[in-house]
C-alpha positions in Angstrom: 94.9 86.8 118.8 92.4 84.6 117.1 92.3 83.0 113.7 89.7 81.1 111.8 90.8 78.7 109.0 88.2 77.8 106.4 89.1 74.9 104.1 92.3 72.9 104.0 92.9 69.3 104.4 90.8 67.5 107.0 93.7 65.3 108.1 95.9 68.3 108.8 93.7 70.1 111.3 95.9 69.1 114.2 99.0 70.4 112.5 97.2 73.7 111.6 96.2 74.1 115.3 99.8 73.3 116.5 101.3 75.8 114.1 98.8 78.5 115.1 99.7 77.9 118.8 103.4 78.4 118.0 102.5 81.9 116.7 100.3 82.5 119.8 97.0 82.4 117.8 93.9 80.7 119.1 92.5 78.8 116.1 89.2 77.5 115.0 89.4 75.3 111.9 86.6 74.4 109.6 87.8 72.0 106.8 84.3 71.3 105.6 80.9 73.0 105.7 79.2 72.8 109.1 76.5 74.8 110.9 79.1 76.0 113.3 80.6 78.1 110.5 77.7 80.5 110.8 78.9 81.5 114.3 82.6 82.4 113.7 82.2 85.8 115.4 84.9 88.4 114.8 88.4 86.9 114.6 91.5 88.9 114.1 92.4 86.9 111.0 90.3 84.8 108.6 92.4 82.3 106.4 90.6 80.9 103.3 92.3 78.0 101.6 90.6 78.5 98.2 91.7 75.3 96.5 89.8 73.0 99.0 86.8 75.1 99.8 83.5 75.7 97.9 82.3 79.1 96.8 79.3 78.7 99.1 81.5 78.1 102.0 83.6 81.2 101.2 80.5 83.3 100.9 79.1 82.0 104.2 82.4 82.7 106.0 82.8 86.2 104.7 79.2 87.1 105.4 79.4 85.9 109.1 82.4 88.2 110.0 81.0 90.6 112.6 83.6 93.4 112.6 85.4 95.2 109.8 88.7 94.8 111.7 89.1 91.2 110.6 91.9 90.7 108.1 91.2 88.2 105.3 94.0 86.1 103.8 93.4 83.9 100.8 95.8 81.1 99.7 95.4 78.7 96.9 97.7 76.2 98.6 96.6 74.6 101.9 100.1 73.5 102.9 101.8 74.2 106.2 104.3 76.5 104.5 101.5 78.6 103.1 99.9 78.9 106.6 103.3 79.7 108.2 103.8 82.5 105.7 100.3 83.9 106.4 100.8 83.8 110.1 104.3 85.4 109.9 102.9 88.2 107.7 100.1 88.9 110.3 102.1 88.6 113.5 102.9 91.9 115.0 
């Protein structure tokens, strides 16, 4: 399964990646706006950390999702516990 994380703390990208790997998710992490955000494809899960991301970045990420099968999870907190809770809820 694949997950795209938009927002979060830039210094925690490695921890986000390691946690996703524990839950057997392949992760792409975008802590700040880049041109690569326009090619996220169709992940199984899109995680938006809303406290550390701009409205423009949220709009861009949501508009670039290719399939309607992508689940979107929004969290105000960008902590490891919040990400762990999201991944546990979406693991089948």
